[in-house]
Structure formats: structure tokens, C-alpha cells
N, C-alpha and C positions, 0 to 999 in steps of 0.2 A: 611738585607733578603728583610722587608721589605719594605723598602726604595726600596732598584730595582728594582718590583712589584709594586711599586707605579710608578718609575720612566721608567719601562717598555711598563705599560697600558699609562703614559703622551704619550710616541714616538709614541706608536698602536695609537693610536687620532689625533694627530698630523700630519702621516702618512694617513690617512684614509681622516683629511677631505684636507690635498695637492690634495687628486689623485679624490677624490669627485671637491673638485674646477674645479681642470682640464677634467673629465666630462661635468661637469658643463658648460664650455668655449667650447669646440668638441662642446658640442648640440646644443650650442645657436647658437653658428658660421657657421654648418651646414642649419641654418632654413631659409627656406620660406620665406617671407612678403609681406605685402603685394602693397610695392616697385616694382618688383619681380611679379607681376600680370599680365597678357596672355590676348591682349589691342583685343581679340575676342574669343568667340566663340569655337571655329577651336581650339585657338592656343592650351588652357583647355586642350580641349578632347585629343593630342600632349601629356600632362604631365603626367606625369606618376601620377598616384592618390594618393599617399605620398604625395609632396609634395604639393597639391591642399589643404589635408588636415591639410598640417601640415603648410600652410597656414590663414585655417580659423580656428585654434584655439592654440588663440590667447596670450591665459595666461599658454599655455602647456602645459598642465593636462595629454595630453595624451586621449582629446575625443571634442566630436566637439557638443558645443546646437546647437538649437533650433535659439538663439539669435545669436551665432556666425556665425553658415549659413545664417541665414536670414541677417544682412549683411558683411557675405562675396559676398552674391547675387547681394545684392543694389550698394555692392563699384565698383561689375564686370558691371553692368547691365551699369551704371556708365561714368564705364568705355570705354565703346558697342556704347557705345549715344553720336557719337563724333558731331553732326551737336549742340548736345544740347538740342533736341527737344522732347522728350521725348517717345518718343516712338525711336523702334530697325528697319530699314530695313533691307531688307537683306547680300546689302552689310555689311555696317556695320556687321552684323551678324556673318558672312565669315568673314571678316573684310576685305575689302576690300574695302571701306574706310579711306582714312590714311588724320589728317590732317594736318595744311599746318603748315611747324617752322619760 
């Protein structure tokens, strides 16, 4: 009887680990990343708020630290600054300037 109880617990533990692994892979697959960062502020405003949150939450802890928030917005600024002059023009802000391919 004792051996069956240990075997049942072991099986339950294996099932739980496999299930949690599947959930973790699904969550990671659905996460947005900096690669999908919008090219303009206007484009970001069209995104779902939780997608932007997930981009900022790089360690996937469910919270955004001030450091993560600032890094995201610095990267956003750099992506929007198409001519790399350190300032955003109106056209860059709304996404009307495109870099040459």
C-alpha cells in the first residue's frame, strides 16, 4: 500500500511538471518582444495595453520596474529617431518618416 502511494505521488508530480512546462512554453510563445516594438508613438497607441506591458516586462515577473520602463522608452525613442539626430521631429513621432531599405 505504501509503495502505491509513493508511486501515485510520483506520477502526479510528473504530470504537474509536464503541465506546467506546457503552460510556460505557451506563455513565452505569446509574449511580445522588443523585436515587435512599434515604429512610432501612434503605432504604440494602437496596441493593446497588455502587449506593451509584456514588452516592458522583460523578466516575465508580471510587474514592470522603473528600470524596465525607462529602457523600453529609450529603445522606443531610438527606433523612432529615424535619422539618428537625437531629437524626434513631428514626422518621426507620428511615423511618417521611413528609412530607406
